[in-house]
C-alpha positions as CSV (number, residue, x, y, z in Angstrom):
1,X,-11.6,7.9,-38.2
2,X,-12.4,4.3,-37.2
3,X,-9.0,3.2,-38.6
4,X,-7.2,5.9,-36.5
5,X,-9.0,4.7,-33.3
6,X,-8.1,1.1,-34.0
7,X,-4.4,2.0,-34.6
8,X,-4.3,4.1,-31.4
9,X,-5.8,1.1,-29.5
10,X,-3.2,-1.3,-30.8
11,X,-0.4,1.2,-29.9
12,X,-1.6,1.6,-26.4
13,X,-1.9,-2.1,-25.9
14,X,1.7,-2.6,-27.1
15,X,3.0,0.2,-24.8
16,X,1.1,-0.8,-21.7
17,X,3.2,-2.1,-18.8
18,X,2.9,-5.9,-18.3
19,X,1.5,-5.5,-14.9
20,X,-1.7,-3.9,-16.4
21,X,-2.3,-6.1,-19.4
22,X,-4.2,-9.3,-19.3
23,X,-2.2,-12.6,-18.9
24,X,-4.6,-15.5,-18.2
25,X,-8.3,-16.2,-18.0
26,X,-10.0,-16.1,-14.6
27,X,-9.6,-18.9,-12.0
28,X,-12.8,-19.4,-10.1
29,X,-11.2,-22.1,-7.9
30,X,-8.9,-19.7,-6.0
31,X,-9.4,-20.2,-2.2
32,X,-10.3,-17.4,0.1
33,X,-7.4,-15.9,2.2
34,X,-6.6,-12.7,4.1
35,X,-5.9,-9.5,2.2
36,X,-2.2,-9.7,3.1
37,X,-1.9,-13.1,1.4
38,X,-3.7,-11.8,-1.6
39,X,-1.4,-8.8,-1.9
40,X,1.6,-11.1,-1.7
41,X,0.3,-13.0,-4.8
42,X,-0.4,-9.7,-6.6
43,X,3.1,-8.4,-5.8
44,X,4.6,-11.6,-7.1
45,X,2.5,-11.8,-10.3
46,X,2.7,-8.1,-11.3
47,X,6.1,-7.1,-9.8
48,X,4.5,-4.4,-7.7
49,X,4.4,-3.2,-4.1
50,X,1.8,-2.1,-1.6
51,X,1.3,0.1,1.3
52,X,-1.6,-0.6,3.7
53,X,-3.6,2.2,5.5
54,X,-5.9,0.3,7.9
55,X,-8.5,1.8,10.1
56,X,-10.5,0.6,13.1
57,X,-13.1,1.7,15.6
58,X,-14.4,0.5,18.9
59,X,-15.4,-3.2,18.6
60,X,-13.2,-3.8,15.5
61,X,-9.8,-5.5,15.3
62,X,-6.9,-3.1,14.5
63,X,-6.1,-5.3,11.5
64,X,-9.6,-5.2,10.1
65,X,-8.6,-4.4,6.5
66,X,-5.5,-6.6,6.5
67,X,-7.4,-9.7,7.7
68,X,-10.4,-9.3,5.4
69,X,-11.1,-12.5,3.6
70,X,-11.4,-12.6,-0.2
71,X,-10.3,-14.5,-3.2
72,X,-8.7,-13.8,-6.6
73,X,-11.7,-14.5,-8.8
74,X,-9.9,-13.1,-11.9
75,X,-6.4,-14.3,-11.2
76,X,-3.7,-12.8,-13.5
77,X,-6.3,-10.8,-15.5
78,X,-4.4,-7.5,-14.9
79,X,-3.6,-5.7,-11.7
80,X,-6.2,-3.0,-12.1
81,X,-8.9,-5.5,-12.8
82,X,-8.0,-7.6,-9.8
83,X,-7.9,-4.5,-7.5
84,X,-11.4,-3.6,-8.8
85,X,-12.6,-7.1,-8.0
86,X,-11.2,-6.7,-4.4
87,X,-13.0,-3.4,-4.1
88,X,-16.2,-5.1,-4.9
89,X,-15.7,-7.9,-2.3
90,X,-14.0,-6.2,0.6
91,X,-15.8,-3.6,2.7
92,X,-14.2,-0.1,2.6
93,X,-11.4,-1.3,0.3
94,X,-9.9,1.5,-1.8
95,X,-6.7,1.9,-3.7
96,X,-4.5,4.6,-5.4
97,X,-1.7,4.1,-7.8
98,X,1.4,6.1,-6.7
99,X,1.9,8.9,-9.2
100,X,5.7,9.0,-8.8
101,X,6.1,5.3,-9.2
102,X,3.2,3.1,-10.6
103,X,4.8,0.0,-9.2
104,X,3.5,1.2,-5.8
105,X,-0.2,0.8,-4.9
106,X,-1.7,2.4,-1.8
107,X,-4.4,0.2,-0.2
108,X,-6.6,2.4,1.9
109,X,-9.6,1.9,4.2
110,X,-12.0,4.3,2.5
111,X,-13.3,5.6,5.9
112,X,-10.0,7.3,6.3
113,X,-10.9,9.7,3.6
114,X,-13.4,11.3,6.0
115,X,-10.9,11.4,8.9
116,X,-10.1,15.0,9.8
117,X,-6.4,15.6,10.4
118,X,-5.4,12.2,9.0
119,X,-1.6,12.1,9.3
120,X,-0.8,10.2,6.1
121,X,-2.4,13.1,4.1
122,X,-0.6,15.8,6.0
123,X,2.0,18.1,4.4
124,X,5.6,18.1,5.6
125,X,7.0,21.6,5.3
126,X,10.6,20.4,5.0
127,X,12.5,17.2,5.8
128,X,16.1,16.0,5.7
129,X,16.3,12.6,7.3
130,X,19.0,9.9,7.0
131,X,18.6,6.8,9.1
132,X,16.8,3.5,9.4
133,X,13.3,3.3,7.9
134,X,11.5,2.6,11.1
135,X,12.9,5.8,12.6
136,X,11.2,7.8,9.9
137,X,7.6,7.9,11.4
138,X,8.9,9.4,14.7
139,X,11.0,11.9,12.8
140,X,7.9,13.1,10.9
141,X,6.0,13.2,14.1
142,X,8.4,15.7,15.5
143,X,7.0,18.2,13.0
144,X,3.6,18.2,14.8
145,X,2.0,15.5,12.6
146,X,0.2,12.7,14.5
147,X,2.3,9.8,13.3
148,X,4.6,7.5,15.2
149,X,6.2,4.0,15.2
150,X,4.0,1.7,17.3
151,X,5.3,1.2,20.8
152,X,4.1,-2.4,20.7
153,X,5.0,-5.2,18.3
154,X,3.0,-8.3,17.5
155,X,5.0,-11.6,17.7
156,X,3.7,-12.2,14.1
157,X,5.2,-9.0,12.7
158,X,9.0,-8.7,12.1
159,X,10.1,-5.1,11.5
160,X,12.8,-3.9,9.2
161,X,15.8,-3.1,11.4
162,X,18.5,-2.6,8.7
163,X,17.3,-0.6,5.7
164,X,18.8,2.9,5.7
165,X,17.1,5.7,3.7
166,X,17.6,9.4,3.0
167,X,14.5,11.5,2.7
168,X,15.0,15.0,1.6
169,X,12.4,17.5,0.3
170,X,10.0,20.3,1.0
171,X,6.2,20.2,0.7
172,X,6.1,16.4,0.8
173,X,2.9,14.6,1.5
174,X,3.6,12.1,4.3
175,X,2.5,9.2,2.1
176,X,5.1,10.1,-0.5
177,X,7.8,10.6,2.1
178,X,7.1,7.1,3.5
179,X,7.0,5.5,0.1
180,X,9.2,7.1,-2.5
181,X,12.6,6.9,-0.9
182,X,12.8,3.2,-0.3
183,X,14.6,1.0,-2.8
184,X,12.2,-1.6,-4.0
185,X,14.6,-4.2,-5.3
186,X,14.7,-7.3,-3.1
187,X,11.9,-6.1,-0.8
188,X,8.7,-8.0,0.0
189,X,5.4,-6.8,-1.5
190,X,4.4,-4.8,1.6
191,X,6.4,-1.6,2.0
192,X,4.7,-0.2,5.1
193,X,1.6,-0.6,7.2
194,X,-0.3,2.2,8.9
195,X,-3.1,1.8,11.4
196,X,-5.4,4.5,12.7
197,X,-8.3,4.6,15.0
198,X,-11.4,6.3,13.6
199,X,-11.6,9.3,16.0
200,X,-10.5,12.9,15.8
201,X,-6.9,13.5,16.8
202,X,-6.0,9.8,16.6
203,X,-2.3,9.0,16.1
204,X,-1.4,7.0,13.0
205,X,1.0,4.2,13.8
206,X,3.3,3.2,10.9
207,X,5.9,0.5,10.6
208,X,8.0,-1.1,7.8
209,X,7.9,-4.9,7.8
210,X,10.9,-7.1,7.4
211,X,12.3,-6.2,3.9
212,X,12.9,-9.8,2.6
213,X,10.5,-11.6,0.4
214,X,7.6,-12.6,2.8
215,X,6.4,-16.2,2.9
216,X,2.9,-16.6,1.4
217,X,0.2,-16.4,4.0
């Protein structure tokens, strides 16, 4: 029995994707930086991509989660291990691996799990959309879901104005519709960013950043 367990363990290690397996010992000298900068490094090191679902309430910045400071205390020790380290060091940090594509990781403010009517968790009855990615949130919003492209734009955020996608399906979760129809090759590590105020009936504002490889922050 023990031999069988050992053989199974070796087989799993050999078959595991490189972005999960350990690569290097931890680096305790890594400097603190904002979460966006950390995600850039993780995307580069593990060939993965992130979506960010931030939340804020009165008295907090709208980019509370994105700007949270942390450091990679276990650099290149495995993606899951590093995400678990971030969960321990950043307030309300949660994550989910995308079931349809494990290269995509959803970073979520845990408080949104208690948000009634949260748009990203909503179900789209049917959708057949072809157009630029930043037109998709408004298209989904036409189905009565509280989601939209922000009407404002920070001078520090450049949006994707060129990528064209085709989203077609029935019974799609909004998160999947936003994530699973975008070609990943050549994109930066952040696929899209959503921001939602923590109050009932709040609109979730979603945009896709510039698709090129982002400069490290």
